[in-house]
C-alpha positions in Angstrom: 31.8 6.9 18.0 30.2 6.8 14.6 26.5 6.8 13.7 25.0 6.4 10.2 22.0 8.4 11.1 20.3 10.0 14.1 17.2 12.1 14.8 15.6 13.8 17.7 11.8 13.9 18.4 10.8 16.6 20.9 8.0 16.1 23.4 6.0 18.8 21.7 6.2 16.9 18.3 4.4 13.9 19.6 0.8 13.3 18.5 -1.7 14.0 21.4 -4.4 11.4 21.7 -6.4 9.7 24.5 -9.7 10.9 25.9 -9.1 13.9 28.1 -12.8 14.0 29.2 -12.4 10.5 30.6 -9.2 11.4 32.4 -6.8 9.9 29.8 -4.1 11.9 28.1 -1.7 10.2 25.6 1.3 11.4 23.6 2.4 9.1 20.8 5.9 8.9 19.4 4.8 6.8 16.4 1.7 6.3 14.2 -1.0 4.9 16.6 -4.7 4.5 16.6 -6.3 7.3 14.7 -3.0 9.0 13.9 -1.1 7.7 10.9 2.2 9.1 9.4 3.7 6.8 6.8 7.1 8.2 7.6 6.8 7.5 11.3 5.4 3.9 11.7 8.2 2.3 13.7 11.9 2.3 14.5 13.4 -1.1 14.1 11.1 -3.5 16.1 9.8 -0.6 18.2 6.3 0.3 17.1 5.0 2.4 19.9 6.3 4.6 22.7 3.3 6.2 24.4 3.4 8.6 27.4 0.1 8.0 29.3 -1.4 10.1 32.1 -4.5 8.7 33.8 -6.5 10.7 36.4 -7.6 8.9 39.5 -10.3 6.3 38.6 -9.5 6.5 34.9 -8.3 3.6 32.7 -8.5 1.5 29.6 -11.4 -1.0 29.5 -10.7 -4.6 28.5 -9.2 -4.8 25.1 -7.3 -7.5 23.0 -3.7 -7.8 21.8 -1.8 -10.3 19.8 1.7 -10.8 18.5 3.2 -7.9 20.4 5.6 -7.4 23.3 4.3 -4.6 25.6 6.7 -3.1 28.2 5.5 -0.6 30.7 7.5 1.8 33.0 5.6 3.6 35.7 6.9 7.1 36.3 4.5 8.1 39.2 1.4 6.6 40.8 0.2 3.0 40.6 -1.0 1.0 37.6 -3.4 -1.8 38.1 -3.1 -4.5 35.5 -5.5 -7.4 34.9 -5.4 -9.9 32.0 -7.2 -12.9 30.7 -4.5 -15.3 31.9 -5.4 -14.5 35.5 -2.7 -12.0 36.4 -3.7 -9.1 38.6 -0.8 -6.8 39.7 -0.1 -3.3 40.9 2.9 -1.8 39.1 4.7 1.0 40.8 7.6 3.4 39.9 10.8 1.4 39.4 9.0 -1.7 38.2 9.3 -3.1 34.6 6.1 -4.8 33.4 6.1 -7.1 30.4 3.1 -8.6 28.6 3.8 -10.9 25.7 0.5 -11.2 23.9 1.3 -14.3 21.9 -1.6 -15.6 19.9 -4.0 -13.5 21.9 -4.7 -11.9 25.3 -7.1 -9.4 26.8 -6.2 -6.9 29.5 -7.3 -3.8 31.4 -5.1 -1.0 32.7 -6.5 1.4 35.4 -5.5 4.0 37.9 -7.3 2.7 41.0 -5.3 5.0 43.3 -6.1 8.4 44.6 -3.2 10.2 42.8 -2.5 10.8 39.1 -0.8 8.0 37.2 1.9 8.5 34.6 3.6 5.8 32.7 5.5 5.1 29.5 4.4 2.1 27.4 6.4 0.6 24.6 5.4 -2.0 22.0 7.8 -4.1 20.1 7.3 -6.6 17.3 8.2 -10.2 18.5 10.8 -12.4 17.0 8.2 -15.1 16.4 4.4 -14.9 16.2 1.8 -17.0 18.0 2.4 -19.0 21.2 1.0 -18.7 24.6 0.8 -15.3 26.2 3.1 -14.6 29.2 3.4 -11.9 31.9 6.1 -10.7 34.2 6.9 -7.8 36.6 10.4 -7.1 37.7 10.3 -5.1 40.9 12.7 -2.3 42.0 14.9 -2.0 38.9 18.3 -0.7 39.8 19.8 2.6 38.6 22.0 1.0 36.0 20.0 -2.1 35.0 19.3 -3.9 31.8 16.2 -6.0 31.0 16.4 -8.6 28.2 13.1 -8.9 26.4 12.5 -12.6 26.0 10.3 -12.4 22.9 12.5 -10.0 20.8 16.1 -9.4 20.2 16.0 -6.3 22.3 17.3 -5.0 25.7 15.8 -2.2 27.8 18.4 -0.2 29.7 17.4 1.9 32.6 19.7 4.8 33.5 19.4 7.1 36.5 22.1 9.7 36.5 23.1 12.3 39.1 23.6 15.9 38.0 26.8 16.0 36.0 27.2 12.2 35.9 28.2 10.6 32.6 27.4 7.1 31.3 27.2 5.1 28.2 24.8 2.7 26.4 25.7 -0.3 24.2 25.7 0.2 20.4 23.2 -1.6 18.2 21.6 -1.4 14.7 18.8 0.6 16.4 19.1 2.5 19.7 16.1 4.5 21.0 16.5 6.8 24.0 13.5 8.3 25.8 14.1 10.9 28.6 11.8 10.4 31.6 13.2 13.0 33.9 15.8 15.8 33.8 17.9 17.2 31.0 20.3 14.8 29.3 22.9 15.1 26.6 22.6 12.1 24.3 25.3 11.7 21.8 25.8 15.5 21.6 22.1 16.4 21.6 20.4 18.0 24.6 17.1 16.2 25.4 14.5 17.2 27.9 11.7 15.2 29.5 9.5 13.6 26.8 12.2 14.0 24.1 13.6 10.9 22.3 16.6 10.2 20.2 16.7 7.5 17.4 20.2 6.3 16.4 21.0 3.9 13.6 24.1 1.6 13.6 25.5 3.1 16.8 28.8 1.8 18.1 28.2 3.4 21.5 26.1 6.1 22.9 27.3 8.7 25.5 24.8 10.2 28.0 25.2 12.9 30.6 22.8 14.4 33.1 22.7 18.2 32.9 21.9 20.4 35.9 19.8 17.9 37.8 19.3 14.2 38.3 17.9 12.4 35.3 16.3 9.2 34.3 16.1 7.7 30.8 15.0 4.5 29.1 17.0 3.1 26.2 16.2 0.3 23.8 19.1 -1.7 22.3 17.6 -3.5 19.3 19.2 -6.1 17.0 16.4 -7.6 14.8 14.4 -6.5 11.8 10.7 -6.3 12.5 9.0 -9.6 11.9 5.6 -9.6 10.1 4.5 -13.3 10.3 
């Protein structure tokens, strides 16, 4: 197993954003909104990995997107999604939500439940710009599942590991691993919830749950970012 380069970003190194007074807390892994770091703009086609926490009743008002693939993983609570193409869905833990913005779409995201909502949202640059927006929810993703992102040369791998269990992830030019729950050894580095590993030119990636059950999200990415 050989890697040209790898780095670890700890949860505490993320930029904190959002609007806490409105019940929105956000931790950004990359440059986003009012935070800009020229050395941390993207990793391959992955341009955002935001950890969001919404209090009951809080949410993001209607806002536009274009030319981006948005993938959302709910950790706890329920996310209510509405968009300008007519989709209204409630996304729950274990579901993968994809919004392909295409040439333009508007949407809202809210916590209309009575419990706190926590989710991870990831933005990727599409392989081609323009086109009609599209939307999909895959319900009840399995413990060792893979989701192929139609609009980009990328695959999202979901791994849930029992304490002490080992597994592996496919190699790729870019591999991004985000720990949702538990402590995980990723290619030799110990990662805790909110930590992420970035690996370049990985031939394979070994993962192991340490001490308790764990859950992680991993992107296998094969294409250079496309800018129109």
